[in-house]
C-alpha positions in Angstrom: 0.0 0.0 0.0 1.5 3.3 -1.0 1.9 6.0 1.6 3.6 9.4 1.6 6.5 10.4 3.9 5.4 13.3 6.1 8.3 13.4 8.6 11.4 11.8 10.0 12.8 11.0 13.4 15.5 8.8 14.9 14.8 5.8 17.1 16.6 4.8 20.3 19.4 3.2 18.2 19.8 6.4 16.1 18.3 4.7 13.0 16.2 7.0 10.8 12.4 6.3 10.7 9.9 7.9 8.3 6.5 8.9 9.6 3.9 8.2 6.9 0.6 10.0 6.2 -1.4 7.2 7.7 0.4 7.4 11.0 2.5 4.3 10.5 6.3 4.5 10.6 8.9 2.8 8.5 12.6 2.4 9.2 14.8 3.8 6.4 18.2 2.3 7.2 21.4 2.9 5.2 23.0 -0.5 5.6 25.2 -1.3 2.6 25.3 -3.5 0.7 21.7 -4.6 1.7 20.1 -1.2 1.8 21.5 1.8 0.0 19.8 4.9 1.4 22.7 7.3 2.0 20.2 10.2 1.5 18.8 9.6 5.0 22.2 10.6 6.6 22.1 14.1 5.3 19.5 16.6 6.5 19.2 18.4 3.1 18.6 15.2 1.1 16.4 13.8 3.8 14.1 16.9 3.6 14.0 16.5 -0.2 12.3 13.2 0.4 9.4 14.6 2.3 6.3 13.6 0.2 8.1 10.6 -1.3 5.7 7.6 -1.7 6.7 4.4 0.1 5.1 1.0 -0.3 4.2 -0.5 3.1 5.5 -4.0 3.6 3.2 -7.0 3.5 2.7 -7.1 7.2 1.4 -3.5 7.3 -0.7 -4.1 4.2 -2.7 -6.7 6.2 -3.6 -3.9 8.6 -5.0 -1.9 5.6 -8.1 -0.8 7.5 -5.9 0.9 10.0 -4.3 3.0 7.2 -7.7 4.0 5.9 -9.0 5.2 9.3 -8.1 8.8 10.1 -5.8 9.1 13.2 -7.2 10.8 16.3 -5.7 14.2 16.8 -4.5 15.7 20.1 -4.7 19.3 21.0 -2.6 20.7 23.9 -4.1 19.8 27.3 -7.0 17.9 25.8 -8.3 14.4 25.2 -8.1 12.6 21.9 -10.7 14.0 19.6 
């Protein structure tokens, strides 16, 4: 299932993780020779990939209904709406 990258953050092991428009996250590791994603290491090239479409792996595709349901939003000092 195709999803758009809306942000990035690093996990506890300092690996880069993309936040997708459906609320899921996807690790984007640069781990040659298995995964060539040197662009995640540079802030400029990483920001150029905002909006890039990623295909969720099969395990996330099985949770397709989750991706189609809007995420609840939080406002400061409030409950989930």
